[in-house]
C-alpha positions in Angstrom: 68.2 171.5 152.2 66.9 173.1 148.6 70.5 174.1 148.0 71.7 170.9 148.6 69.1 169.1 146.6 69.8 172.1 143.7 73.6 171.6 143.6 72.9 167.8 143.5 70.8 168.0 140.3 73.0 170.4 138.7 75.8 167.7 139.3 73.8 165.1 138.0 73.1 166.9 134.8 76.5 167.8 134.1 77.0 164.2 134.5 74.7 163.7 131.8 75.6 166.0 129.6 79.4 164.8 129.8 78.3 161.3 128.9 76.0 162.3 125.9 79.4 164.3 124.7 81.2 161.3 125.4 79.0 159.1 123.4 78.7 161.4 120.9 82.7 161.6 120.0 82.6 157.6 120.1 80.3 157.4 117.5 82.1 159.9 115.4 85.4 158.0 115.8 83.4 154.7 114.7 81.8 156.5 112.1 85.5 157.8 110.6 87.1 154.0 110.8 84.2 152.4 109.2 84.0 155.2 106.3 88.0 153.7 105.9 86.7 150.2 105.6 84.1 151.5 103.1 86.8 153.6 101.1 89.1 150.2 100.9 86.1 148.1 99.7 84.7 151.0 97.4 88.6 151.7 96.4 87.3 155.1 96.9 90.4 157.6 97.2 88.1 160.6 97.6 86.9 159.1 100.5 90.2 157.9 101.8 91.1 161.3 101.5 88.2 162.9 103.4 88.9 160.1 106.4 92.8 160.2 106.6 95.9 162.3 106.4 97.6 161.6 103.2 100.9 162.2 105.1 99.9 159.9 108.0 101.9 156.3 108.1 100.5 152.9 108.0 102.5 150.3 109.9 102.3 146.8 109.0 103.3 143.6 111.4 102.8 140.4 109.1 103.3 137.7 111.5 102.6 134.9 108.7 106.7 134.9 108.3 109.3 134.2 110.9 110.5 136.7 111.9 107.5 138.7 111.7 107.9 141.5 109.1 107.5 145.0 109.4 106.5 147.5 106.9 105.9 151.3 106.9 104.3 153.5 103.9 102.0 156.4 103.7 98.1 156.8 103.2 99.3 158.8 99.9 100.8 155.3 98.8 98.0 153.6 98.9 95.9 156.0 96.5 97.5 154.1 93.6 96.4 150.7 94.9 92.7 151.4 94.5 93.2 151.2 91.0 93.5 147.4 91.6 91.1 144.9 89.7 91.1 143.1 93.1 87.9 142.9 95.9 89.1 144.0 99.1 87.1 143.7 102.3 87.8 144.1 105.4 85.2 143.9 108.5 85.8 145.3 112.1 85.0 142.4 114.2 84.5 145.2 117.4 85.8 148.2 118.4 87.2 149.7 121.7 87.4 153.8 121.4 89.4 155.6 123.7 89.1 159.7 123.4 91.2 162.4 125.3 91.5 165.6 124.3 91.3 166.0 120.7 93.1 162.8 119.9 91.4 159.2 119.9 92.9 155.7 119.8 90.2 152.7 117.9 91.4 148.9 118.5 89.6 146.7 115.8 90.1 143.3 115.4 89.2 142.2 112.0 88.9 140.1 109.0 90.4 140.5 105.7 89.1 139.2 102.4 90.4 139.1 99.0 88.5 138.2 96.1 85.9 137.0 98.6 88.1 134.5 100.3 89.7 134.8 103.3 93.3 136.4 103.4 93.9 136.9 106.8 93.2 138.4 110.3 94.5 140.7 112.9 94.2 143.9 114.9 94.0 147.5 113.6 95.0 150.4 115.6 93.9 153.5 114.5 95.0 157.0 115.8 93.0 159.9 115.0 93.2 163.4 115.6 90.2 166.4 116.1 91.0 169.4 113.5 88.6 172.4 113.4 86.0 169.7 114.4 86.7 167.0 112.1 88.3 163.5 113.2 90.7 162.2 110.8 93.2 159.1 111.0 96.6 160.1 111.2 98.0 156.7 111.8 97.4 153.4 111.5 99.0 150.0 112.8 97.9 146.3 112.1 98.8 143.1 112.3 98.6 140.4 109.5 97.8 136.7 111.2 96.5 133.6 109.4 96.3 131.4 112.8 94.3 132.8 116.2 91.7 134.8 114.5 88.9 133.1 116.6 91.2 134.5 119.6 90.9 137.8 118.3 87.2 137.7 118.9 86.8 136.3 121.8 89.3 138.6 123.6 86.6 141.3 122.5 
Protein backbone atom coordinates (compact mmCIF):
# COMPACT_ATOMS: atom_id res chain seq x y z
CA UNK A 1 0.00 0.00 0.00
CA UNK A 2 2.87 2.38 0.82
CA UNK A 3 4.33 1.79 -2.65
CA UNK A 4 1.06 2.68 -4.35
CA UNK A 5 0.75 5.87 -2.29
CA UNK A 6 4.38 6.81 -3.04
CA UNK A 7 3.91 6.21 -6.77
CA UNK A 8 0.74 8.31 -6.77
CA UNK A 9 2.45 11.13 -4.85
CA UNK A 10 5.41 11.16 -7.24
CA UNK A 11 3.11 11.20 -10.26
CA UNK A 12 1.19 14.12 -8.79
CA UNK A 13 4.42 16.06 -8.08
CA UNK A 14 5.74 15.53 -11.63
CA UNK A 15 2.47 16.85 -13.02
CA UNK A 16 2.71 19.96 -10.81
CA UNK A 17 6.28 20.65 -11.94
CA UNK A 18 5.26 20.15 -15.55
CA UNK A 19 2.41 22.65 -15.22
CA UNK A 20 4.70 25.20 -13.54
CA UNK A 21 7.31 24.83 -16.29
CA UNK A 22 4.64 25.26 -18.98
CA UNK A 23 3.21 28.35 -17.24
CA UNK A 24 6.74 29.81 -17.06
CA UNK A 25 7.26 29.24 -20.79
CA UNK A 26 3.88 30.78 -21.64
CA UNK A 27 4.76 33.82 -19.52
CA UNK A 28 8.11 34.12 -21.33
CA UNK A 29 6.44 34.02 -24.75
CA UNK A 30 3.86 36.62 -23.65
CA UNK A 31 6.67 38.82 -22.41
CA UNK A 32 8.43 38.73 -25.80
CA UNK A 33 5.20 39.62 -27.62
CA UNK A 34 4.54 42.49 -25.21
CA UNK A 35 8.12 43.71 -25.69
CA UNK A 36 7.48 43.71 -29.44
CA UNK A 37 4.47 46.01 -28.87
CA UNK A 38 6.65 48.18 -26.61
CA UNK A 39 9.37 48.42 -29.29
CA UNK A 40 6.74 49.63 -31.75
CA UNK A 41 5.31 52.21 -29.36
CA UNK A 42 8.74 53.55 -28.33
CA UNK A 43 10.18 53.06 -31.83
CA UNK A 44 13.02 51.25 -30.09
CA UNK A 45 15.14 49.48 -32.71
CA UNK A 46 17.41 47.92 -30.07
CA UNK A 47 14.45 46.27 -28.33
CA UNK A 48 13.04 45.10 -31.67
CA UNK A 49 16.36 43.43 -32.47
CA UNK A 50 16.34 41.73 -29.06
CA UNK A 51 12.90 40.14 -29.54
CA UNK A 52 12.87 39.36 -33.29
CA UNK A 53 15.18 37.74 -35.82
CA UNK A 54 15.88 40.49 -38.34
CA UNK A 55 15.72 37.92 -41.16
CA UNK A 56 12.24 36.94 -40.00
CA UNK A 57 9.24 37.72 -42.16
CA UNK A 58 6.25 39.94 -41.59
CA UNK A 59 3.16 39.09 -43.64
CA UNK A 60 0.22 41.48 -43.90
CA UNK A 61 -3.30 40.65 -45.05
CA UNK A 62 -5.06 43.95 -45.69
CA UNK A 63 -8.81 43.31 -45.59
CA UNK A 64 -9.69 47.00 -45.98
CA UNK A 65 -9.41 46.72 -49.77
CA UNK A 66 -11.17 44.38 -52.18
CA UNK A 67 -9.78 41.98 -53.01
CA UNK A 68 -7.68 41.63 -49.86
CA UNK A 69 -4.05 42.49 -50.45
CA UNK A 70 -1.09 40.49 -49.10
CA UNK A 71 2.38 41.88 -48.59
CA UNK A 72 5.66 40.55 -47.14
CA UNK A 73 8.63 42.34 -45.65
CA UNK A 74 11.43 41.49 -43.22
CA UNK A 75 11.82 42.67 -39.64
CA UNK A 76 15.03 44.45 -40.70
CA UNK A 77 12.91 46.55 -43.11
CA UNK A 78 10.95 47.92 -40.13
CA UNK A 79 14.08 49.36 -38.53
CA UNK A 80 13.94 52.28 -40.99
CA UNK A 81 10.28 53.06 -40.28
CA UNK A 82 10.99 53.45 -36.56
CA UNK A 83 12.46 56.87 -37.30
CA UNK A 84 8.98 58.17 -38.10
CA UNK A 85 7.46 61.19 -36.37
CA UNK A 86 4.23 59.22 -36.06
CA UNK A 87 3.04 57.73 -32.80
CA UNK A 88 2.13 54.02 -32.91
CA UNK A 89 0.18 52.18 -30.24
CA UNK A 90 -0.75 48.55 -30.78
CA UNK A 91 -2.73 47.02 -27.94
CA UNK A 92 -3.15 43.27 -27.64
CA UNK A 93 -6.71 42.54 -26.56
CA UNK A 94 -5.99 38.96 -25.48
CA UNK A 95 -3.33 36.35 -26.11
CA UNK A 96 -3.57 32.60 -26.72
CA UNK A 97 -0.17 30.86 -26.59
CA UNK A 98 0.63 27.35 -27.78
CA UNK A 99 4.08 25.82 -27.18
CA UNK A 100 5.73 22.62 -28.39
CA UNK A 101 9.38 21.60 -28.18
CA UNK A 102 11.09 24.96 -28.62
CA UNK A 103 8.53 26.61 -30.86
CA UNK A 104 5.57 28.74 -29.93
CA UNK A 105 2.63 30.52 -31.51
CA UNK A 106 0.77 33.48 -30.04
CA UNK A 107 -2.65 34.46 -31.44
CA UNK A 108 -3.30 38.09 -30.48
CA UNK A 109 -6.37 40.10 -31.51
CA UNK A 110 -5.29 43.75 -31.44
CA UNK A 111 -6.31 47.36 -31.85
CA UNK A 112 -3.97 49.85 -33.55
CA UNK A 113 -3.84 53.61 -33.02
CA UNK A 114 -1.88 56.03 -35.19
CA UNK A 115 -1.11 59.39 -33.56
CA UNK A 116 -3.74 58.59 -30.91
CA UNK A 117 -6.57 57.92 -33.35
CA UNK A 118 -8.06 54.51 -34.07
CA UNK A 119 -6.55 53.19 -37.30
CA UNK A 120 -7.56 49.54 -37.49
CA UNK A 121 -7.86 46.24 -35.68
CA UNK A 122 -6.97 42.68 -36.59
CA UNK A 123 -5.23 39.54 -35.44
CA UNK A 124 -1.48 39.11 -35.01
CA UNK A 125 -0.06 35.60 -35.26
CA UNK A 126 3.47 35.43 -33.88
CA UNK A 127 5.70 32.41 -34.44
CA UNK A 128 8.62 32.11 -32.04
CA UNK A 129 11.63 29.81 -31.67
CA UNK A 130 13.58 29.22 -28.49
CA UNK A 131 17.32 29.41 -29.12
CA UNK A 132 19.91 29.26 -26.37
CA UNK A 133 17.13 29.55 -23.80
CA UNK A 134 15.68 32.73 -25.32
CA UNK A 135 12.39 33.09 -27.19
CA UNK A 136 12.54 35.20 -30.36
CA UNK A 137 9.94 36.08 -32.97
CA UNK A 138 10.74 34.54 -36.36
CA UNK A 139 7.51 35.36 -38.15
CA UNK A 140 4.59 37.73 -37.74
CA UNK A 141 1.42 37.53 -39.81
CA UNK A 142 -1.36 40.01 -39.22
CA UNK A 143 -4.64 41.18 -40.63
CA UNK A 144 -5.74 44.77 -41.08
CA UNK A 145 -9.46 45.28 -40.55
CA UNK A 146 -11.63 48.37 -40.12
CA UNK A 147 -14.86 46.49 -39.38
CA UNK A 148 -15.73 43.63 -37.08
CA UNK A 149 -13.36 44.70 -34.32
CA UNK A 150 -15.89 43.93 -31.58
CA UNK A 151 -16.18 40.37 -32.90
CA UNK A 152 -12.43 39.87 -32.45
CA UNK A 153 -12.77 40.62 -28.76
CA UNK A 154 -15.88 38.47 -28.24
CA UNK A 155 -14.30 35.41 -29.95
CA UNK A 156 -11.61 35.24 -27.29
